[in-house]
LUMMAR-41781 format. One record per residue: residue in three letters; residue number from 1; x, z, y of N, C-alpha, C in turn. Coordinates in steps of 0.05 Angstrom, whole numbers. Atoms other than C-alpha are relative to their C-alpha. Layout:
BEGIN
Ala,NUM,X,Z,Y,X,Z,Y,X,Z,Y
...
This chain:
BEGIN
Met,1,2,-29,-3,-597,-811,785,-18,11,-22
Asn,2,17,-9,21,-652,-806,734,14,3,-26
Ala,3,-16,-1,25,-604,-820,676,18,24,0
Arg,4,-19,-23,-1,-556,-767,701,-15,26,-5
Lys,5,16,-25,5,-611,-713,702,-7,3,-30
Gln,6,7,-1,29,-631,-731,631,25,7,-16
Leu,7,-25,-7,13,-558,-727,609,6,30,2
Leu,8,-5,-28,-4,-550,-658,639,-21,17,-15
Arg,9,20,-14,14,-616,-635,608,7,2,-30
Gly,10,-7,1,28,-590,-655,539,23,19,-7
Glu,11,-22,-17,4,-529,-611,547,-6,30,6
Arg,12,8,-27,-6,-568,-548,563,5,18,-24
Gly,13,-5,-19,21,-545,-488,522,26,-4,-15
Thr,14,-25,5,15,-479,-519,498,20,22,6
Thr,15,-19,-21,-6,-440,-465,534,-5,25,-17
Leu,16,7,-23,16,-477,-411,496,9,-4,-29
Val,17,-9,7,27,-463,-446,429,30,1,-2
Glu,18,-29,-1,0,-390,-455,446,11,28,1
Ala,19,-8,-28,-3,-383,-382,467,-5,15,-26
Ala,20,6,-14,25,-416,-358,402,20,-8,-22
Leu,21,-20,9,20,-370,-401,359,28,12,6
Ser,22,-26,-11,-7,-308,-379,397,2,30,-4
Ala,23,0,-29,4,-327,-305,396,1,7,-30
Thr,24,-1,-4,29,-340,-309,320,28,-4,-11
Leu,25,-27,6,9,-272,-340,309,19,22,9
Leu,26,-18,-21,-12,-237,-290,355,-4,27,-14
Ile,27,5,-26,14,-270,-229,322,10,-2,-28
Gly,28,-11,4,27,-252,-257,253,30,3,-1
Ile,29,-29,-2,-1,-180,-264,273,9,29,6
Ile,30,-7,-28,-6,-178,-194,303,-3,18,-24
Phe,31,4,-16,25,-207,-162,240,20,-7,-21
Gly,32,-20,8,19,-159,-203,198,27,12,6
Val,33,-26,-12,-8,-99,-177,237,-1,30,-6
Ile,34,3,-29,6,-125,-105,231,2,5,-30
Ala,35,-1,-4,29,-136,-112,156,28,-5,-11
Gly,36,-28,6,8,-67,-144,147,19,23,7
Gly,37,-17,-22,-9,-35,-88,187,-4,25,-18
Tyr,38,6,-23,18,-70,-35,144,11,-4,-28
Met,39,-11,7,26,-48,-71,81,31,4,1
Leu,40,-29,-5,-2,25,-70,105,6,30,2
Tyr,41,-2,-30,-3,17,4,124,-1,13,-28
Thr,42,3,-11,27,-6,19,53,24,-7,-18
Tyr,43,-24,8,16,51,-21,21,25,16,9
His,44,-23,-16,-10,101,15,65,-1,28,-11
Phe,45,2,-27,12,74,82,41,6,-1,-30
Leu,46,-5,2,28,77,58,-31,30,-1,-5
Ser,47,-29,2,3,150,39,-24,14,27,6
Tyr,48,-11,-26,-7,165,106,9,-6,20,-23
Ala,49,7,-18,22,128,143,-47,17,-5,-24
Ala,50,-16,7,24,166,106,-102,29,10,5
Arg,51,-27,-9,-6,233,120,-67,2,31,-1
Ser,52,0,-30,0,215,194,-57,-2,11,-28
Gly,53,2,-9,28,194,201,-130,25,-5,-15
Ala,54,-25,5,14,257,168,-154,22,20,8
Arg,55,-19,-20,-9,299,214,-111,-6,28,-12
Tyr,56,8,-25,12,260,274,-136,10,2,-29
Ala,57,-9,1,28,275,254,-208,31,-2,-2
Met,58,-29,5,0,347,234,-192,16,27,2
Val,59,-14,-25,-4,368,304,-169,-8,22,-19
Arg,60,10,-20,19,332,339,-226,6,-9,-29
Gly,61,-8,9,27,370,310,-286,8,23,-17
Ser,62,-7,-20,20,397,347,-346,23,19,9
Ala,63,-22,-17,-9,458,374,-308,-7,16,25
Cys,64,9,-14,-23,416,405,-252,2,30,-6
Asn,65,-3,-28,5,431,479,-243,-25,16,8
Gly,66,26,-14,-6,361,497,-216,1,19,23
Val,67,-1,-19,-23,385,537,-156,-14,-13,24
Gly,68,15,9,-23,335,527,-101,-18,-24,-4
Met,69,17,24,6,298,469,-135,-20,7,-22
Pro,70,20,-4,22,233,475,-174,2,-24,-20
Asp,71,1,21,20,223,434,-238,28,-10,-8
Cys,72,-28,8,6,298,434,-253,10,17,-23
Pro,73,-6,29,6,328,412,-301,-22,-13,-16
Asn,74,18,15,17,293,359,-342,-28,-3,11
Val,75,26,5,-12,237,337,-296,-16,-19,-17
Thr,76,17,17,16,177,304,-329,-14,-20,18
Ser,77,15,20,-15,135,244,-308,-23,12,15
Asp,78,23,-14,-14,76,290,-292,9,15,24
Gln,79,-10,-15,-23,119,332,-246,7,-19,23
Val,80,-5,19,-21,142,270,-208,-26,-10,12
Gln,81,26,9,-10,70,246,-202,-12,21,18
Thr,82,11,-22,-17,48,314,-175,15,1,27
Tyr,83,-16,0,-25,105,312,-124,-8,-23,18
Val,84,7,24,-16,89,241,-101,-28,2,11
Arg,85,27,-3,-10,15,256,-95,-2,21,22
Ser,86,1,-21,-22,32,316,-50,10,-12,26
Leu,87,-8,13,-25,61,267,1,-25,-12,13
Arg,88,25,8,-12,1,260,47,5,-22,21
Gln,89,-2,22,-20,-11,197,88,-29,-6,8
Leu,90,26,6,-11,-71,182,132,-11,-26,-12
Gly,91,13,24,10,-119,133,99,7,-5,-30
Ile,92,-7,4,28,-88,139,29,-12,23,-16
Asn,93,13,-20,18,-128,175,-25,20,7,-22
Pro,94,-20,-6,20,-76,213,-67,-10,0,-29
Ser,95,11,0,28,-123,218,-127,0,-28,-12
Gln,96,0,27,10,-122,142,-133,29,-11,-3
Leu,97,-28,8,2,-46,138,-129,10,6,-28
Thr,98,-11,-3,27,-15,127,-198,30,-3,1
Val,99,-29,0,0,58,144,-208,10,0,-29
Thr,100,-11,2,27,96,123,-271,30,3,2
Thr,101,-29,-4,0,166,149,-285,10,-6,-28
Thr,102,-12,7,26,210,120,-339,30,4,2
Trp,103,-29,-1,2,281,132,-361,8,-21,-20
Pro,104,-5,23,17,304,64,-389,18,5,-24
Lys,105,-19,-4,22,360,91,-432,-11,21,-19
Ala,106,12,-16,21,318,120,-488,-9,28,9
Gly,107,10,-25,-10,288,174,-445,21,20,9
Ser,108,-22,-18,-7,355,203,-426,1,5,30
Asp,109,-2,-7,-28,359,241,-361,28,12,6
Asp,110,-28,-8,-5,435,251,-364,10,-13,25
Pro,111,-12,13,-23,476,238,-301,13,-27,-6
Gly,112,-10,27,4,495,165,-293,-20,-20,-12
Asn,113,22,17,11,431,139,-326,-21,-6,22
Pro,114,20,6,-21,377,104,-285,-27,14,-5
Val,115,28,-9,2,307,129,-271,-16,-19,17
Asn,116,18,18,-14,250,83,-250,-26,14,7
Val,117,26,-11,-8,189,105,-210,-16,-23,12
Thr,118,18,21,-9,130,58,-200,-25,13,12
Ala,119,24,-10,-13,75,75,-150,-20,-23,2
Thr,120,21,20,0,9,37,-157,-24,11,15
Tyr,121,23,-9,-15,-51,40,-110,-20,-23,3
Pro,122,20,21,-4,-117,2,-107,-8,-2,29
Phe,123,6,4,-28,-122,-25,-36,-27,-13,2
Arg,124,27,11,-4,-194,-37,-14,-2,-9,28
Phe,125,5,11,-27,-209,-83,44,-24,14,12
Phe,126,22,-13,-13,-254,-49,95,-19,-19,13
Val,127,18,21,-9,-284,-115,118,-1,-21,-22
Pro,128,2,20,21,-310,-169,71,18,-24,7
Val,129,-17,23,-3,-260,-225,61,-12,-23,-17
Pro,130,15,20,14,-295,-290,43,17,-15,-21
Phe,131,-16,16,19,-236,-322,6,11,16,-23
Ile,132,-10,-17,21,-220,-263,-39,-24,8,-18
Lys,133,22,-7,19,-264,-254,-101,-5,30,-2
Ser,134,2,-29,1,-250,-180,-110,9,12,26
Gln,135,-7,-13,-26,-248,-135,-49,20,22,-4
Thr,136,-21,-19,6,-196,-91,-83,25,-14,-11
Val,137,-25,12,9,-123,-111,-91,18,23,-9
Thr,138,-18,-20,10,-76,-70,-134,28,-5,11
Met,139,-27,2,-12,-11,-57,-96,19,17,-16
Gln,140,-20,-14,17,53,-34,-130,27,-2,13
Ser,141,-28,0,-8,124,-14,-112,16,16,-20
Thr,142,-17,-12,20,181,5,-157,27,7,13
Ser,143,-26,-9,-10,245,44,-142,17,9,-24
Gln,144,-18,-9,21,305,55,-187,24,13,12
Met,145,-23,-14,-9,360,105,-176,16,11,-24
Val,146,-17,-11,21,418,133,-217,0,30,2
Ile,147,1,-29,0,412,206,-238,27,11,7
Ser,148,-26,-11,-10,464,247,-201,7,27,-12
Gln,149,-6,-26,12,458,315,-234,-19,8,-22
């Protein structure tokens, strides 16, 4: 009986240590899931912004008649960037959103030619991530459409 009491005395506090380790792991996993979800949310917005910008440029080509549409015809890269930055999304700072518009066929905005819009955003993790050197990741999405008018 004496040996059993000594064995139990040596294990005193182990439950507290196990609970602390388990809670730390669980909280880390929860914050990781939240950060991953926010990162996917940001990428989804970037893909939406690039598609919206490409559509904006697509319908404002050289054959656009300008009835009921601003910036028509011959939309510029700055006008597309202004339009895309006007798309508000919770948690996204529009001043940090960079939009680049290119017309691959020698700058031609004639119908039938493609237009590319690339949206870039510096995603900043809101919790420190020990395995990532920089706490900011540059996210990017590109959309290409054919100019319709």
